Residue frames as a rotation matrix with the C-alpha (Angstrom) as fourth column:
MET 1
0.578 0.816 0.000 0.00
0.816 -0.578 0.000 0.00
0.000 0.000 -1.000 0.00
ALA 2
-0.470 -0.750 0.466 1.48
0.742 -0.622 -0.252 3.35
0.478 0.227 0.848 -1.00
VAL 3
0.549 0.561 -0.620 1.03
0.789 -0.592 0.164 6.46
-0.275 -0.579 -0.767 1.07
LEU 4
0.127 -0.489 -0.863 2.16
0.127 -0.855 0.503 10.06
-0.984 -0.173 -0.046 0.73
GLY 5
0.551 0.197 -0.811 1.36
-0.672 -0.471 -0.571 10.35
-0.495 0.860 -0.127 -2.93
GLY 6
0.986 -0.135 -0.099 3.07
0.051 0.806 -0.589 7.08
0.160 0.576 0.802 -3.79
SER 7
0.359 -0.918 0.167 6.46
-0.588 -0.362 -0.724 8.26
0.725 0.162 -0.670 -2.55
ALA 8
-0.588 -0.519 0.621 6.60
-0.809 0.376 -0.452 5.91
0.001 -0.768 -0.641 0.44
THR 9
-0.025 0.548 -0.836 5.49
-0.340 0.782 0.522 2.34
0.940 0.297 0.167 0.92
VAL 10
0.437 0.261 0.860 4.12
-0.898 0.086 0.431 0.98
0.039 -0.961 0.272 4.19
GLY 11
0.914 -0.060 0.400 6.14
-0.080 0.942 0.325 -1.92
-0.397 -0.329 0.857 5.51
THR 12
0.651 -0.752 0.103 9.38
0.303 0.133 -0.944 -1.04
0.696 0.645 0.314 3.74
ALA 13
0.812 -0.434 -0.389 12.28
0.383 -0.106 0.918 -1.12
-0.440 -0.894 0.080 6.19
THR 14
0.675 -0.689 0.264 15.41
-0.074 -0.419 -0.905 0.93
0.734 0.591 -0.334 5.75
SER 15
0.280 -0.668 -0.690 18.71
0.940 0.337 0.055 0.62
0.196 -0.664 0.722 7.49
ALA 16
0.615 -0.052 -0.787 20.14
0.418 -0.825 0.381 3.60
-0.669 -0.563 -0.486 9.34
GLY 17
-0.413 -0.899 -0.149 22.85
0.281 -0.281 0.918 3.99
-0.867 0.337 0.368 6.72
SER 18
-0.697 0.152 0.701 20.42
0.715 0.069 0.696 4.26
0.057 0.986 -0.157 3.80
ARG 19
0.343 0.849 -0.402 18.13
0.840 -0.469 -0.273 6.98
-0.420 -0.244 -0.874 5.19
ARG 20
-0.641 -0.488 0.593 18.12
0.715 -0.660 0.230 10.21
0.279 0.571 0.772 3.26
SER 21
-0.206 0.526 -0.825 16.84
0.480 -0.681 -0.554 13.64
-0.853 -0.510 -0.112 4.18
THR 22
0.363 0.403 0.840 14.98
0.931 -0.193 -0.310 15.68
0.037 0.895 -0.445 1.59
SER 23
-0.600 -0.673 -0.432 16.49
0.729 -0.682 0.049 18.90
-0.328 -0.286 0.900 3.05
ARG 24
-0.822 0.421 0.385 13.31
-0.110 -0.779 0.618 20.84
0.559 0.465 0.686 2.30
PRO 25
-0.654 0.668 0.354 10.04
-0.568 -0.124 -0.814 21.61
-0.500 -0.734 0.461 4.04
ALA 26
-0.635 0.538 0.555 7.07
0.602 0.794 -0.080 19.33
-0.484 0.283 -0.828 3.37
THR 27
-0.884 0.445 0.141 4.54
-0.170 -0.588 0.791 20.47
0.435 0.675 0.596 0.80
PRO 28
-0.368 0.836 0.408 0.89
-0.884 -0.179 -0.432 20.81
-0.289 -0.520 0.804 1.78
GLU 29
0.400 0.520 -0.755 0.12
-0.761 0.647 0.042 17.76
0.510 0.558 0.655 -0.37
GLU 30
-0.384 -0.629 -0.676 2.67
-0.060 0.748 -0.661 15.64
0.922 -0.213 -0.325 1.54
ILE 31
-0.934 0.112 0.340 1.20
-0.354 -0.136 -0.925 16.69
-0.058 -0.984 0.166 4.88
ALA 32
-0.027 0.995 -0.093 -2.33
-0.994 -0.037 -0.104 16.07
-0.106 0.090 0.990 3.58
GLY 33
0.057 -0.004 -0.998 -1.33
-0.474 0.880 -0.031 12.52
0.879 0.475 0.048 2.62
VAL 34
-0.853 -0.405 -0.329 -0.30
0.113 0.472 -0.874 11.73
0.509 -0.783 -0.357 6.19
VAL 35
-0.719 0.655 0.233 -3.46
-0.598 -0.413 -0.687 13.34
-0.353 -0.633 0.689 7.58
ALA 36
0.121 0.777 -0.618 -5.60
-0.941 0.288 0.178 11.36
0.317 0.560 0.766 5.12
PHE 37
-0.289 -0.295 -0.911 -3.92
-0.089 0.955 -0.282 8.11
0.953 0.000 -0.303 6.17
LEU 38
-0.986 -0.145 -0.078 -4.32
0.065 0.092 -0.994 8.84
0.151 -0.985 -0.082 9.88
SER 39
-0.478 0.878 0.029 -7.99
-0.798 -0.420 -0.433 9.66
-0.368 -0.230 0.901 9.29
SER 40
-0.056 0.436 -0.898 -8.59
-0.786 0.536 0.309 6.40
0.616 0.723 0.313 7.44
ASP 41
0.866 0.427 0.260 -9.56
-0.499 0.721 0.481 2.95
0.018 -0.546 0.838 8.70
ASP 42
0.573 -0.724 -0.384 -6.06
0.236 0.594 -0.769 1.76
0.785 0.351 0.511 7.71
ALA 43
-0.450 -0.761 0.467 -4.64
-0.226 -0.409 -0.884 3.68
0.864 -0.504 0.012 10.69
GLY 44
0.546 0.838 0.006 -6.96
-0.253 0.158 0.954 1.98
0.798 -0.523 0.299 13.18
PHE 45
0.741 -0.317 -0.592 -4.10
0.648 0.571 0.505 0.67
0.177 -0.757 0.628 15.31
VAL 46
-0.343 -0.818 0.462 -1.98
0.553 -0.573 -0.604 3.84
0.759 0.049 0.649 15.20
ALA 47
0.798 0.596 0.090 -2.19
0.251 -0.464 0.850 5.43
0.549 -0.655 -0.519 18.64
GLY 48
0.913 -0.350 -0.209 0.04
0.120 -0.259 0.958 7.41
-0.389 -0.900 -0.195 20.96
VAL 49
0.043 -0.935 0.351 2.81
0.910 0.182 0.373 8.22
-0.413 0.303 0.859 18.50
THR 50
0.379 -0.053 -0.924 4.31
-0.249 -0.967 -0.047 11.35
-0.891 0.247 -0.380 17.02
ILE 51
0.363 -0.222 0.905 4.76
0.843 0.492 -0.218 11.15
-0.397 0.842 0.366 13.28
PRO 52
-0.117 -0.461 -0.880 7.21
-0.012 -0.885 0.466 13.77
-0.993 0.065 0.098 12.04
ILE 53
0.693 0.282 0.664 6.52
0.671 0.086 -0.737 15.01
-0.265 0.955 -0.130 8.53
ASP 54
0.667 -0.539 -0.513 9.94
-0.303 -0.826 0.475 16.51
-0.680 -0.161 -0.715 8.02
GLY 55
0.800 -0.314 -0.512 11.47
-0.506 0.106 -0.856 14.68
0.323 0.943 -0.075 5.10
GLY 56
0.673 -0.522 -0.524 13.71
0.521 0.837 -0.165 12.61
0.525 -0.162 0.836 7.33
LEU 57
0.161 -0.654 0.739 15.45
-0.300 -0.746 -0.595 15.50
0.940 -0.126 -0.316 9.07
THR 58
0.175 -0.055 0.983 14.87
-0.982 -0.088 0.170 14.01
0.078 -0.995 -0.070 12.53
ALA 59
0.893 0.138 -0.428 15.55
-0.179 0.982 -0.057 10.37
0.412 0.128 0.902 11.56
LYS 60
0.357 -0.793 0.493 18.24
-0.845 -0.050 0.532 8.71
-0.398 -0.607 -0.688 13.64
């Protein structure tokens, strides 16, 4: 299942060495994609988490 306008895929793991930052602010469409997912039935078990929409800038 693709989210965020098809740019990310749920369930795809990345290693710490392969993470990349976009080095730019999120667009309204990218933020709307996350909001749409969290508002959907697919996010039924998402609770009590902070989801940064920052292009990977805070990824460790």
